[in-house]
N, C-alpha and C positions, 0 to 999 in steps of 0.2 A: 455505570450503566443501570438503567431501571430494571426492576424485577417484573418482566412481562414476556409473554411469548411474542416474538417479533414475526414480521412477514418477510417476504423476499428471501435473500440468501440465508437469513436466520430463522426461517419458518420452522415452527415446532420446537425451537430451542429456547429454554428459559435461561437467560444469561446469568441470573442470580444463582441458579443451580449449577450451571457450567463453571462458574467462578469458585464454587465452594465444594465441589465434589471431584477431587483429583483422581479418584478411582474410576470415574465415568468419562471425564473430559480433560483435555489439555486446553487451557483458556488463557488468553492474554488480551488486554484491551485498555483503553484510556479515554476518558472524557476531559482530561486536563484540568480537573478541579483542584488537584494537589500538585501544581507545577512548582518544581524546585529549580532555582536558577543558581549559577555561579557567575560572579562578576567578571571573571577572566575571559570567558569565551561564549557565554550564553548557553552553556550545556544544560540539558534537562536531566533531572533525576531519573535514572533508569535508561537513559538514552546516550548515544554518542552523536555529537553534531560536529560538522566541519564544513568549511567552505571558503570561498574567495569573495572579496569585496565586502568585508565586514558583515557576515551573515548575522541575523538576529533570530531569536526564538523567544517569543513574548506571550504571556497570558493576556488575553483581551476579552472584554465583555461583549457578548453577542446575544441576539434573541433568535432562537432559544439557546440556552446553555452557555458553556465556556468553550472557547476555541483556541487553538494554537496557531500562531502566525509564523510562517517561515518565509524567508526571502533574502534578497541581497540589496545592498545599497545602490547597485548599478554603477559601480565605479569603472567597470570595463565590460566590453562585449564578452559574452560567454562566461561571466561570473556564475557561480552556482552554490547551492547549499545542499548538504547531504545529511540525513539523519537515519539512524538505525536503532532498533530496540535491542537492548541488552537484557533479555528476559530471564527471570529466575526459574521459569517453569519449563524451559526447553524450546527447541525449534519445532516447526510444524512439518510433518512428513506427508507429502501427497503421493502415495504409491498406487499405481494402477493395480486394480483387482485386489486391493488389500482389505476392502470392506470398511475402511476407516473414513467416515465422512469428514470433510473439512469445509468450513464456511468462514468467509471473510467479508467484512463490510466496513465502509468508511463514508463519512459525509464531509464534503469540503466545497469550497468555492475558490475560483481564480479571480483575483481582483483586476488583473490586467490581461486581457485576452489577445494581446498582440506580441509576437516574438517571445513566447515563453514555452519551454518544454518541461515535461515532468514524468516521473514514475512514482506510483503509489502501489504498494502491495507487499509480496513476500519475495525475498531474494537470498542468495547464498551467503553465508557468513564464514566460508571455509578459509583455507590458508592463503588464498589470493582474493580477499574480499573486494567488492567495488568501493570506490571513493567518489568524492565530489567531482573529480576530474574525468572519470571514465564510465560511471553508470549511465549517464547520458553522454555519449562518447564524443560527438563532434559538433560542428556548427549547425547541424540540422536537428540535434537532439536525438539522434538515433539511439536505440537501446543498446548498451554495451553487451559484450559476450559473457553473460553471467546467467546461471540458472535463476529463473524468475517467473512469477505468475502475478499479474496485477493489471494496472491501468496506466497507459502510456500516451503521451502526446508529443509529437514532433514540434520543433520550433517552426511556426508558420508566420507568414507575412501579415495576415489580417485576422486570423481566428485560431481557436484551439479545438482540434478534433480529438476527443478522448476515446481510445480504443481499449478493449479488453484483450490482453495478449499473454502468451506463454513463450518461454524460451528455454531450450536446452543448451547449455554451454557447448560451443563448437558447432551448433546448428543454427538455422535461420529463425528469426522471430516469427511466431505463428499468431495471426490475428483471429481471435475467437469471436469477438464482438466489434464490428466495424462502426465507427462514428457513433458512439453512445450519446455524446452531446457535441454540439457545435455552436460557436458563438455564445457560450454560456457564461461569459465573464461576469463576475459580481453576483452570480446566482448560486445558491447552495443546491447540490444534487447528492443523492445517496447512490454509491456504486458498490456492488457486491458480486461475489462469485461463490458457487457451491459445488464442490466436487463430491460426486455420489459414492465414492469408495470403489467404483468400478473403472470406467474409462470415459466418463462424461463430466464436463464442467458446464454448469448453467450460469449465465451472466445476468445480473439484475441491475436495473436502473430505477431508482425511486420505488423500490419494493415490487416492481413488476418485472416478469421475465422478459429479457431483451433478446437473448440468443442462446443456443446450445452448441457445444463444441465437443466432438469426439476426439479424444487424444490418443496419440500413438507413442509408444515407448521411444521410437527413433527421433521424436520431435519434442519430447516432454521430459522435464527433470524428475521422472519417477524415482522414488526412493531417496531423494535428496532432502537434507535438512535445510529449511528456509526460515528466515526471520523477517519480521515487519521492517520495511525500509521505505524511505521517502527521498526524492531528489527533485529539485527545481533548478532550472537553468535559464539564464537570460539569453536573448538573441540580439540585444542592443544595450546601449549604455543607460538603461532605465531600470529602476528597482522593480522587482516582481514579487508579489505576495500571494501565497495560498493560505487560506484560513481553514483549519481542520476543526470540525465540531467534535468528532469522536472517531475511533476505530475499534474494531473487535475482531478476534479470530478464535474459532473453536474447532477442536479436533475430537471426534468421538472415539473412545477406546473400546476395544473388544474385551470379552471376558478373559481371553488369553494374555492380555496386556496387564491385568491386575495382579498384584502380589497375592500369594496364597496365604 
């Protein structure tokens, strides 16, 4: 990531400082310029990937930058690919009234906007983690019953509506930002959210504020450890591809979090 103060969800955060000052921030992110592959299953260095229908994860040249392509060959209806970050810096904790700001941002595009479902964001990595089979749970692509915060699209007949959503395991999915983009296949957009450390999440589209969501403990995974997660699912026997330009997540630490 470049050394600059960003707008939108990352406003006021210098990512170069966030990445190099562990006493101030928890940071994780990737622009996929150092993609490591294994021939066996297409796994990425630092990630776990799995899926059905011969999923692929490939480094590809785009303008601007380098992107990651994830998708399936479309061998069968409802094939899917699942990828989760195995970070060395720890998971991100979005706790209501903790005072710890959390900002997440990603830029991606959907190449086929028909019959594709997806989830991009933070999700639980606990003792019953999601998989390619159940994070997008059924033939509509509904979000499975996992603690999660991020961007979700159901499988639609003619288009992809991407919403900003939160979910507490055992409770219903809460839509914090409805229809952030629609019919945006083959166009890059930047999606982000910023938790203020209190009880509000602000959702961003292309560095502009899109909506704000007041969160309640009974509907939100407060205090849960979440890691970056992606999932794409087909709704027909056709390959689906999402190209990721980058992602980044930052959590600000308090003085009480720092070692003495």
